[in-house]
C-alpha positions in Angstrom: 0.0 0.0 0.0 1.2 3.4 -0.9 2.5 5.6 2.0 -0.1 8.3 1.2 -2.9 5.9 1.2 -1.7 4.3 4.4 -1.4 7.7 6.0 -5.0 8.6 4.9 -6.3 5.3 6.3 -4.5 5.9 9.7 -5.8 9.5 9.8 -9.4 8.3 9.1 -9.1 5.7 11.9 -7.8 8.4 14.4 -10.7 10.7 13.3 -13.2 7.9 13.8 -11.9 7.3 17.3 -12.0 11.0 18.1 -15.6 11.1 16.9 -16.5 8.2 19.2 -14.8 9.7 22.1 -16.5 13.0 21.5 -19.8 11.3 21.7 -18.8 9.6 24.9 -17.8 12.9 26.4 -21.1 14.5 25.4 -23.2 11.7 26.8 -21.1 11.5 29.9 -21.4 15.2 30.6 -25.2 15.0 30.0 -25.4 12.2 32.6 -23.2 14.2 35.0 -25.4 17.2 34.6 -28.6 15.2 35.3 -27.1 14.3 38.7 -25.8 17.8 39.5 -29.3 19.2 38.6 -30.8 16.7 41.0 -28.3 17.9 43.7 -29.3 21.5 42.8 -33.0 20.8 43.4 -32.2 19.0 46.7 -30.0 21.9 47.8 -32.8 24.4 46.9 -35.4 22.3 48.7 -33.3 22.3 51.9 -32.0 25.8 51.8 -28.4 24.8 51.1 -26.0 27.1 49.3 -25.5 26.4 45.5 -21.8 26.3 46.0 -19.7 24.0 48.2 -16.1 25.2 48.2 -14.9 22.2 50.3 -16.4 19.7 47.8 -15.0 21.7 44.8 -11.5 21.7 46.3 -11.8 17.9 46.9 -12.9 17.3 43.4 -10.1 19.4 41.9 -7.5 17.5 43.9 -9.1 14.2 42.8 -9.2 15.3 39.2 -5.5 16.4 39.3 -4.5 13.0 40.7 -6.6 11.1 38.0 -5.2 13.3 35.3 -1.7 12.5 36.3 -2.4 8.8 36.3 -4.0 9.2 32.8 -1.1 11.2 31.5 -3.3 14.2 30.9 -2.1 17.7 31.7 -3.3 18.4 35.3 -3.7 22.2 34.5 -6.0 21.4 31.6 -8.0 19.0 33.8 -8.3 21.7 36.5 -9.5 24.3 33.9 -12.0 21.9 32.5 -13.4 21.0 36.0 -13.5 24.6 37.0 -15.6 25.3 33.8 -17.9 22.4 34.6 -18.3 23.5 38.3 -19.2 27.0 37.2 -21.9 25.7 35.0 -23.2 23.5 37.8 -23.3 26.4 40.2 -25.3 28.4 37.6 -27.8 25.6 37.4 -28.0 25.4 41.2 -28.6 29.2 41.4 -31.4 28.9 38.9 -33.1 26.3 41.2 -32.8 28.7 44.2 -34.7 31.5 42.3 
C-alpha cells in the first residue's frame, strides 16, 4: 500500500476514534449534569447554598490525581473541571430562584 494511502487510512481511523470519544464525552457530561441538577434541586429544597467550596476543592484535587495517572495535563484538567463546576453552580442558582 502506498504511504499516502496508508497515512490517509490511519488518519481516518484516528478521526473515527476521536468522533466516538467526543460522543462519549457529550453523553457522559449529560449524565453528570442530570445528577448535578438533582443535587441543585435537593439543595434548593433544603436551603443549602448552591456552591460547596470544600467539595469543589476535593474534586479538583481528585481530578488532578486522576489526570496525572491518565497522563493528561493536570492544569488542563483543572481548567476543565472549573468550567464544569461554574456551569453546575449556575444551574444550582437557577433552582434557588
